N, C-alpha and C positions, 0 to 999 in steps of 0.2 A: 639572435634576439635583437629587436629594434630598441634603440636608445629612447628613453622617455621623451615624448614631445614637449614636455615642460622645459627642457634644455633650450630648444630653439626659440620658444616663446619668451623665456626669460632673457636669453641672449639678445633678442631684438629690443627688449625694453632697456637693457643695460647700454646697448650701443646708441639708442635714441637719446638717452639721458646724457651720455658723455659726448654726443655729436661725433661718435666714432663710425667706423665702417661696419655696417650690419653683417657683412660677410666675413669679418675678421674672426680669428679664433676666440672662442669663449672659454674662459677658465675660472677657477675658484677665486683667484686673486682679483680679477676684474669684477666679479660679482661682489666681493667683500668691499672693494672701493666704492662701488655703487651703493651698497647697503649703508656704509658710513655716511655718505653724502645725504642719503634719504633720512637717516636717523637724525642727523643734525637739523635738517629741515623740520622734521616732526617735533623735535624738542623745542625749537624756536616757536613753532605754531602753538604748541601746548602752553608754553610759558606766557605767550602773548595773549592768547584768547580763551584759555580755560581757567576759570576761577579755582577749580580743584587743583590743577597741576601747578599753578602759581604758588599755592601753599605747599603742596606735596613735594615739590622739587626745590623748595627754598634753600635747603642746605646742600644741594647737589652741585657738582662742578658745572660751570656755565657752558663749557665746550668740551666735547669728548674727543680725545686724540686718537682713539682706536676703538674697535668694536669691543675689546676686552674691558674698556672703561665703563661699558653699560652696566656691569655688575655693581658699580658704585651707586647706582640709582635705586631708590626704594621700589618695592613691589606694589602693584595695584591689585586689589582684591574684588571679589564679587560684592562684598559688603560696601565697598567704596562706591560702586555703581548704584547699588540699591539706595544708599543714603542720599545721594544727590546726583542723579544722572545728568541733569541739565548743566551741572557744574563742570562736566567733561566735554560738553559740546563747544565747538570752536567756530561755528558759523551762525548766521541768523536763523530764526525759526522758519523763515520763508524758503530757505535753501534746503531744509530737511524734506526728503521725499518719502521716507519710510521709517516708521517707528515699530520696533518689535518688542513686545512685552513678554517676558519670561516669568512664569510662576515660580515662586521660591520653593526650594526643597529644604530650606533651612528653618530655623526656629523663629525668625522674626516674622515670617509670612509676607514680607514686603516683596513685590515683584521687582525684577530688573527691567529697565528700559534701555534699549540700544538704538541709536539714531544714525541714519544713513542719508547722505545726499544722493542725487541721481548719479553723479560721477563715481561715488563709492560703490554703488550697485553695478555700474558698468564694469568696474574692475573685477567684480565677482563673475559676471557673465563671461568676461575674457578668460578667467581661470577655468570656469566650467567647460568652455569650448576646448581649451588646450588639454585639460585633464581627461575629458571624455574621449578625446581622439586617441588615447592609448588603445581603445578597443572599439571605437565607433568611427564610421566613415560616412561620407556622403551617400545618401540613399538608405541608410539604416533607418528602421522605424523604432523609436525609443518610447517605451511605455513608462510614464512618469507616475510612480506610486507614492508621491509626496504632495503636500498641499499645493494646489495650483490655482485656486479660484481668485485670490487677491492679487492685484498687481504688485510686483516686487516680492512676492512670496518665493520660497526656495524653488518650488516647482515651476513657477512662472519664469524666474530667471534662467532655470535650466532649459525650459522650452525655447526661450529666446536664443540661448547658446546653441542649441541643436539646430535651429533654423540657420544661424550664422555658419554652422559647420556643413550645412547642406543635408542634414538628416531630417526626418519627419517626426516631430514630437507628438505623442499620443497622451493627451492630458486626461488623467484618470483620478488621481488622488489617493489617500491612504486606503489600504485594503480593509473593508468591512465585511464583504461577502467574497470569499475566495473563489467560489464557483463562477460568479459574475466576472471577476477579474480575469480568470482563466479564459472565459469565453471572449472577452474583449481582446485579450492578448492574441488568441487564435484568429478571431474575425478580422482584426486589424493587421495581422501579419507581423506582430512585434518581433524584432530580432535582438533588441537590447532592453533590459528592464532595470530601473533604478528605484530602490525602496528600502524600507526598514527590515532588518534581519528577520524578526519574527513574522512580519507580514508576508515576506516571500516564502518563509517556511510553511505557513498555512496553505499557500498555494501549492507548494511542492508536495505536501502530504495530504492534500485533499483527495479523498477517494470515495465520496458518496455516490458519484455517478460517473460513467465513462465520458471523459471530455477530451477533445483533441489537444495534443501537447503543443504548447507554443514553440515556435521555431527560434528560440533564443540561442544565440551563440555567446552572449556575455550578460552578466548580471553585476551591477554595482550596489553594494550594501553600504548604508550610511546611517547617521544619527546616533548609533550606539555601538558598543563593543560587538564584534563579529566572532562568535564562537566557531572553532574549527568544526564542531559537530553540525552546525547549521550549514556551513560551506559544503561539507560532505553530503548532507541530505539533499541540498539543491542540485549539486553536480551529479548526484546519483539519479535524481528524478528527471533531469533534463541534460541533454548533451551540450553543456555550456561551461564557461570558465567564470568563476566568481572573483570579483575585485573588491577592494576595500577603500573607502573614502574616509578621511578624517577632517572634521570641521566643527566649529561651534558658531553660534550666532555672533558672539563677540569678535570672532575672526572675520566676520562678513560672510558667514555660512560655508566658506570653502577654505581648507587649509592644506590638504595634501592628498595624494592618491597613489595607489600602486602603479608600478610599471609592469611590463610583461613578466618580470621575475617574481612578482607578488610576494616579496619578503618583507616589505615595509613601505612607508610613504615617502615619495619625493614631494618636497614642500613648495609652497607658493612663495619662494624666497625673494622675489622682487617686491612683493607687497607686505610680507611679514618676516620679522627676524625672530627666530626661535632659539630658545635656550632649554637645557635640561638641568635643573638645579636641585640641590638638597632642600627638601621642604622645610627643614628645621632652620636653615640660615640664609637661603636664597642664593648660595654660591654655586657656580657651575660644577657639575660632577664630571668625572673622567668619561671618555667615550667607552661605551659598553656597560657603564654603571647606570642602574635605574634611578630616576629622579622625577621630579614634577616638571611637566611641560609648561613653559612660560613663553609668552610672545609679546612682541611690540609691533604695532602697525607702522608701516613705512610710507604709505601713499594715501592714507585715508584722511580726509579733511573734516568730515562732519563730527566724528567722535573718536579721535585717536586714543589709543590706550598704550601705556608704557609699562613693560614688564608685568603683564597681566597673568595672574595665576589661574591656570585652567582647572586645577584639581586632578588632572589626568597624570598617570604614571607611565613613563616610557623611557627609552634609552636610544642613544645614537649608535647605529651599527657601524663598527670601526672599519670593516672591510669595504673596498670599492664594490659598487653594485655591478652584477653581471651584465646589466644593460649598457654599461659604459657611461652613465650619467655623471656630470660634474657636480650634481646636486647631492647634498647629504641625504642619508636615509634614516628616518625615524622608525623605530620598531612599531608594530601594530599596538595600539592602545588596548589593554585588557583590564586594567584596574585603576580605580581612583583612590586618591589619598584617603577619602572618607568612606570608601567602599569596602572596608575590611572590618571584620568583627573578631575580637580575641575571645575564643571559647574558653581558653585556658593558656597556661604557659606553653609556648611552642606550638600552639594550635590556633592559628589565625585563619578564619574562613573568609573567602572572597566570593564575589558574584561569579567570577570566571570559573572557580572550582565547581560551583553548582551548575553553571551553564554547560560545561563540557561533560559533566556526568549525566545530567537529566536530559538534555537535548539529544544525546547519543542514543537514548531509548526510543525504539521504533514507535511512531504514532504520537509522540509528544508534540504539542503545538505551542504551548506557552506554560509558564509557571510563575508563581510568586512565592517568595520566601520571607519568613518572619521569625525573628529570634526574640525570646523573652528570657528573663532571669528572675523568676518568682522567688527563688531561694539562692543557695550557694551555687547551684548548677544551672546551666542554661537549658532551654528547651527550644527545639527547632521545628517549625511547621512549614510544610511545603504543600501548596495547593496547585495541582497540575491539571491542565486541560489536555485531553487526548482526542485523537480523531474518532469520530463516531463508530467506526467499524472495529476499533481496537477493543478487545475484551478488557473490562476494567480490572478484574482480579489479577490477570496476568500482567497488565501494565503496572499495577500497584507493586507487585512483587519485583518486577524488573527495576523499577525506580528505587525501591528500598535497597535493593542489592547494589545499585550504582552509588547511592549516597553513602552506604557503609564502606565503600572502597576509597572514599576521599581521605587522604592522609590526615588532614586537620580533624575530621570527624572521628577517625580511628583513634588518634591520640587523645582527643578530649573525652571520648567515651571510656577509654581504658583508664584514664586518670580520675574519672568521676566528675569532670567539669561539664559534661553534656549528659543530661538526665534522660532525654527522650527525643525521638524523631517521629513526628506525626505526619504521615503522607496521606493527603486527601486527593483522590482522583475522580474526575468527572468529565463530561463532554461539554459542560458549560464554560463560558469564558471566565478567566480569572481576572480580567480587566478589559476595559474598552480599548480599541486600537489607539495608540498614542505614539508621539515622537519622542516622549521623555525617556531619558536613560533609565534602564532598569537597575535596581539596587536592592540589597537586603534591608527589609524594614526591621527596625529595632525598637521594641517597646521599652520605654524607660520605667524602671520599677523603683 
C-alpha cells in the first residue's frame, strides 16, 4: 500500500518554512513545530488586522507556548461569520479575489460570506493536486461534476489542479441529467469522476436506456456525508474504487481525503490545525472518542478563522494508518451536532441511519425526510425518488421494511414515541440537484 502523497507534500512545506533539508526525514514532531510557528503568525495577523478577533481574543493569552494552549482560546461560530464577515477579513478589499456566499440553514436566514485572496485559493489548488494524486496520475481524464463555470469555484480550482498534475479535466458541473452525464463520461473517456454522492448514485442506477459504461477506475465523493450504501451501489455498477473527501467552504473548500486504506481522512495539516472537542465545553476529547470537529487556519491571510466550529461529529483514529502516513487520521464524517432528532428516550434518529437503510434499497435515487410532532408522539414522512424501471409498490414495501429495522425507530415505535411512518414513493425528484448537506427536516409545533 502506497503512503498518502499528502505526507511528501506537507513535508516539503515544513522544510521550506524552516529552511531545512527537503530530503530530511519528516515526522510528527517536525510538523507540530511548524504548526505552532504558523499558529502564532495567524494569531498575530488576526489580532492586528481583524476587528472581530481583536475583541474576541481580548482576554486570551498573547503568546501560545504549545499547541495544547490553543484550547484556551474561544471558539468561533457560524453565527460570528454571519453577523459581521468583514470583521474577520485581514486584508484590503482590493486583495480579495473570491467571495463565497452560503445560504443559511439556521433560523436567522442571514447568509455566511467567506472571503479569499488569490494566494488563499492557490493553497487550495495545491491541496487538490496532492490529494487527488492518491488515485489520479498524469494522463487520467477527470470528470468534474461540481460547479465549474465561475473562476475560483470549487470545480474551477480542481480543474487547475488537474492540469498541474498532468491530468485532463473534463468540466461538466452538477448532474441534472444522468443519461447525458453518462454519455459525456463515455465519449470523453473519463477515468476518474468527482462529485456529490447522490449525483453519482443517479448515474450508477440509471437504467432507462442502454448506455456504454464509463471506464472509471476511481470516484471521489465530496460535499456531503458518504453512506456506505451509496459506495456499494457505485462500486457494484462500475469497476472502480470510491474515495471520500472532507471539506467545507470555511476550510477553503478542501480539508482531507482518503488514502488507499480508505478508512478515514488524512488532513491538510500544513494549512489547517484540527481538533476534536466536546461540543458542550470546547475541550479536546480523547483519541477514539467522538466530538465536534474544530479547525484553525494556519496559512490563510484573507479571512483567517480560529477554532471554528464545523458542526460535524468525528473522532481521531488512534491506530497508525496502514499506509504508513505520519499524518493523523480523522474518521469519516457521518453526523452533525444538529443532525439528530430525539424521537424519544434512547431513540435518537440521525440522517446516517436513514441513509444506510433507504439507499441500500435497489433503485432508490434520493429521498427527503421530515419529522413532525403534532401531539405527544412524532410522525415521520419519507419522500423517495426511485428509478423509473423500479415497480413502485415493491419499492414502497422494501423501503418500509428497511425503515422498520432502524433501532431508533424500533425503540420509538414500541414506546409509543413514534406514531406513524408515511412512505411516499415516486419517480419524480424530491429536490433539485444541490451541493447542500442533506438533513432531516423538523417541523416546529
